[in-house]
C-alpha positions in Angstrom: 96.0 112.1 111.3 98.1 112.0 114.5 98.6 108.3 113.9 100.0 108.9 110.4 102.4 111.4 111.9 103.4 109.0 114.7 103.8 106.1 112.2 106.3 108.0 110.0 108.2 109.3 113.1 108.2 105.9 114.9 109.4 104.0 111.8 112.1 106.7 111.2 113.4 106.3 114.8 113.3 102.5 114.6 115.3 102.5 111.4 117.7 105.1 112.9 118.4 102.7 115.8 120.2 100.3 113.3 123.0 102.6 112.1 123.4 103.9 115.7 123.8 100.4 117.0 126.3 99.7 114.2 128.4 102.8 115.2 128.3 101.8 118.9 129.3 98.2 118.0 126.4 96.2 119.4 124.4 95.6 116.2 123.3 91.9 116.2 120.6 89.8 114.5 118.3 89.8 117.6 118.1 93.6 117.4 117.2 93.4 113.7 114.4 91.0 114.5 113.1 93.3 117.2 113.2 96.3 114.9 111.4 94.4 112.1 108.6 93.2 114.5 108.2 96.8 115.9 108.0 98.2 112.4 105.3 95.6 111.5 103.3 96.5 114.6 103.4 100.2 113.7 102.2 99.4 110.2 99.4 97.2 111.5 98.0 99.9 113.8 98.7 103.1 111.7 97.9 101.4 108.4 94.2 101.1 109.4 94.1 104.7 110.6 95.6 106.0 107.3 92.7 104.5 105.4 90.2 106.2 107.7 91.9 109.6 107.4 91.8 109.3 103.6 88.0 109.0 103.8 87.8 112.1 105.9 90.2 114.0 103.8 88.8 113.4 100.3 85.1 112.5 101.0 83.3 109.3 100.0 82.6 110.4 96.5 86.3 110.6 95.6 87.5 107.4 97.2 88.3 105.5 94.0 90.4 108.3 92.6 92.1 108.9 95.9 93.1 105.3 96.3 94.3 105.2 92.8 96.5 108.3 93.3 97.8 106.8 96.5 98.7 103.6 94.6 100.5 105.7 91.9 102.6 107.5 94.5 103.5 104.2 96.3 104.4 102.6 93.0 106.6 105.4 91.9 108.5 104.8 95.2 108.7 101.1 94.4 110.2 101.8 91.0 112.7 104.4 92.1 113.4 103.2 95.7 115.2 99.9 95.1 117.6 101.4 92.5 118.4 104.4 94.7 118.8 102.1 97.7 121.2 99.9 95.8 123.2 102.9 94.8 123.4 104.2 98.3 124.4 100.8 99.7 127.2 100.5 97.1 128.6 104.0 97.7 128.0 104.3 101.5 127.3 100.9 102.8 124.0 99.5 104.3 124.2 101.2 107.7 124.6 104.7 106.2 121.9 104.0 103.6 119.5 103.2 106.5 120.6 106.5 108.1 119.4 108.3 105.0 116.2 106.3 105.0 115.5 107.3 108.6 116.2 111.0 107.8 113.7 110.9 104.9 111.1 109.2 107.1 111.4 111.7 109.9 111.3 114.5 107.3 108.0 113.2 105.9 106.5 114.0 109.3 107.0 117.7 108.4 105.1 117.2 105.1 102.3 115.4 106.8 101.9 118.2 109.4 101.2 120.5 106.5 98.0 118.7 105.6 95.0 120.4 107.1 92.0 118.2 108.0 89.1 118.8 110.3 89.3 115.5 112.0 86.4 114.7 114.3 88.0 113.1 117.3 85.4 111.3 119.3 85.4 111.5 123.1 87.1 108.6 125.0 84.9 105.6 125.0 83.8 103.9 128.2 83.1 100.6 126.3 85.5 97.8 127.0 87.9 96.8 124.2 86.4 93.4 123.7 82.9 94.8 123.3 84.2 97.4 120.8 85.8 94.6 118.8 82.5 92.6 118.9 80.6 95.7 117.5 83.0 95.7 114.5 82.5 91.9 114.0 78.7 92.3 114.3 78.6 95.2 111.8 80.6 93.2 109.2 78.4 90.1 109.8 75.2 92.1 109.3 76.4 93.8 106.1 76.0 91.4 103.2 78.3 93.3 100.9 81.1 93.4 103.4 80.8 89.7 104.0 80.9 89.1 100.3 84.1 91.1 99.7 85.7 89.6 102.9 85.4 86.0 101.6 86.4 87.1 98.1 89.5 88.9 99.2 90.3 86.2 101.7 90.2 83.6 98.8 92.4 85.8 96.7 95.0 86.3 99.4 95.0 82.5 100.0 95.9 81.7 96.3 98.0 84.8 95.7 100.3 83.9 98.6 100.8 80.5 97.1 102.6 82.2 94.2 104.1 85.1 96.0 105.8 82.9 98.6 107.8 81.0 96.0 108.1 83.2 93.0 111.7 84.3 93.6 112.8 80.6 94.0 110.7 79.8 90.9 112.6 82.5 88.9 116.0 81.4 90.0 115.6 77.6 90.0 113.0 76.9 87.3 113.5 79.9 85.0 117.3 80.0 85.7 117.4 83.8 85.9 120.4 85.5 87.3 119.9 87.5 90.5 120.5 90.8 88.8 117.9 89.9 86.1 115.4 89.0 88.9 116.0 92.4 90.6 115.6 94.2 87.3 112.4 92.3 86.6 110.8 93.7 89.7 110.6 97.1 88.1 107.6 95.6 86.3 105.7 95.6 89.7 106.0 99.4 90.0 105.1 100.0 86.3 102.0 97.7 86.6 100.8 99.6 89.7 101.3 103.0 88.1 99.4 102.0 85.0 96.7 100.4 87.1 96.5 103.6 89.2 96.0 105.7 86.1 93.5 103.4 84.4 91.6 102.2 87.5 89.3 105.2 88.3 88.1 105.6 84.7 87.6 101.9 84.2 85.7 101.6 87.5 83.6 104.6 86.6 82.7 102.9 83.4 81.9 99.4 84.7 81.4 100.0 88.4 83.5 99.3 91.5 82.2 95.8 91.9 83.0 94.6 88.4 86.3 96.6 88.7 87.3 94.6 91.7 86.4 91.3 90.0 88.3 92.3 86.9 91.4 93.1 89.0 91.3 89.6 90.6 91.0 88.0 87.2 94.0 90.0 85.8 96.3 88.8 88.6 95.6 85.2 87.6 96.8 85.8 84.0 100.5 86.1 84.8 100.6 83.0 86.9 98.7 81.0 84.3 101.0 82.2 81.5 104.1 81.4 83.7 103.0 77.9 84.3 102.0 77.1 80.7 104.4 79.0 78.4 107.9 78.4 79.8 109.0 76.8 76.6 107.5 79.5 74.4 108.6 82.8 75.9 111.9 84.3 77.1 112.2 83.5 80.8 112.9 87.2 81.7 109.8 88.3 79.7 107.8 85.5 81.4 108.8 86.5 84.9 108.4 90.2 84.2 104.9 89.6 82.7 103.9 87.6 85.8 105.0 90.5 88.1 103.3 93.1 85.9 100.0 91.2 85.7 100.0 90.8 89.5 100.6 94.5 90.3 98.4 95.8 87.5 95.4 93.6 88.6 96.0 94.0 92.3 95.9 97.8 91.9 92.6 97.6 90.1 91.3 95.2 92.8 92.5 97.2 95.9 91.4 100.6 94.9 87.8 99.3 94.4 88.0 97.0 97.5 89.0 99.8 99.8 86.5 102.2 98.3 83.6 99.9 98.6 84.2 98.9 102.2 84.8 102.5 103.2 81.8 103.8 101.2 79.3 101.4 102.9 80.5 102.1 106.4 79.3 104.9 108.6 82.0 107.2 109.9 81.8 106.1 113.5 82.3 102.4 112.5 85.3 102.9 110.1 88.0 102.0 112.6 86.3 98.8 113.8 85.2 97.8 110.3 88.8 98.3 108.9 90.4 96.2 111.6 87.8 93.4 111.2 88.1 93.4 107.4 91.9 93.4 107.4 91.8 90.4 109.8 89.3 88.5 107.7 90.9 89.1 104.3 94.5 88.6 105.4 94.1 85.5 107.7 94.0 83.0 104.8 97.3 84.3 103.5 99.3 82.2 106.0 97.8 78.8 105.0 98.1 79.8 101.4 101.8 80.4 101.7 102.2 77.1 103.4 100.3 75.3 100.7 102.3 77.0 98.0 105.6 75.8 99.6 104.2 72.2 100.2 103.0 72.0 96.6 106.3 73.3 95.2 108.2 70.8 97.3 106.1 67.7 96.3 104.9 68.6 92.8 107.2 71.3 91.6 107.2 75.1 91.3 105.3 75.2 88.1 102.4 73.2 89.6 102.3 75.6 92.6 102.3 78.7 90.3 99.6 77.2 88.0 97.4 76.2 91.0 97.6 79.8 92.2 96.5 81.1 88.8 93.6 78.6 88.6 92.6 79.5 92.2 92.5 83.2 91.8 90.6 83.0 88.5 88.1 80.6 90.3 87.6 83.2 93.0 86.8 85.9 90.4 84.4 83.6 88.6 82.6 82.4 91.7 82.2 86.0 93.0 80.9 87.0 89.5 78.4 84.2 89.6 77.0 85.5 93.0 74.6 88.4 92.7 76.4 91.0 94.8 79.6 92.5 93.3 78.8 92.1 89.7 75.8 94.4 90.0 77.6 97.1 92.1 77.8 100.0 89.6 78.3 102.8 92.1 79.8 103.2 95.5 77.3 102.1 98.2 75.8 104.5 100.7 76.7 104.1 104.4 74.7 101.1 105.9 73.1 101.3 109.3 73.3 97.8 110.9 70.3 96.4 112.8 72.1 96.7 116.1 72.5 100.4 115.6 68.8 101.2 115.0 
């Protein structure tokens, strides 16, 4: 919980440094680079901690619903935030809009402090960092279900980044959409996430978290396949908005089940190490995927890159469905005790 407080406060102070530098006259691009890297570092560390706190706060039996409500809250901000930011920038200018952002971030610390949680803080460990990291790797390697969702999510990130890395260029160059139309279309991402957050828990309860995760992956592929095949049949704004909606709707389905499964199967004392390991495994393929998306778009065209992303993500869902692990997972798993812990 302290890390969540520190994250909001640290990001608020980092954002605040930008308008202060502007007032003092030494705002330069290198400073913006440093601030961006620092914010990313804070998210990387505290983002893992926030998932662990959620497990302690709501209990394992409520993980799917809690992640869905978290997605709804985040999506509401995605829908309202860009429009409000644009208005503030137009009225006050970018530096003062960032000042308001920092005030709101620091104010969120007060709200977070109002959450009461009996957090069990373990005593300081005498185990060296590298050995702690190896324990997390060993636990994931010994847990068949975690390995299964690691490769599944890694495959999805690889192909999804192929599309996500070029989709704005695709909208402007291939679909010939104006920049304001592209910005308006992005509202579909928030709407898809909100709908996915509302429908996800009930759907997962009906078919199970494993099939729910696989269904989410398959849904994300639909928009990219439609965008690559139906450019001459649909309005380009409708096409692009549908692609964004399909991605966010399916990704919400996928992530609320992915996070719930991996936290459900992990004992409390291993949550931190498991989360760090799984985030590393699942996100590592995103970089090569983005590079392949750019290379394919440059040599064969945007439509081919978008279509390949759709075929790839659908293939990941079909292969994972064919394997006998996720498709049979109808309830959240119980915490698993690895061999090395016996």
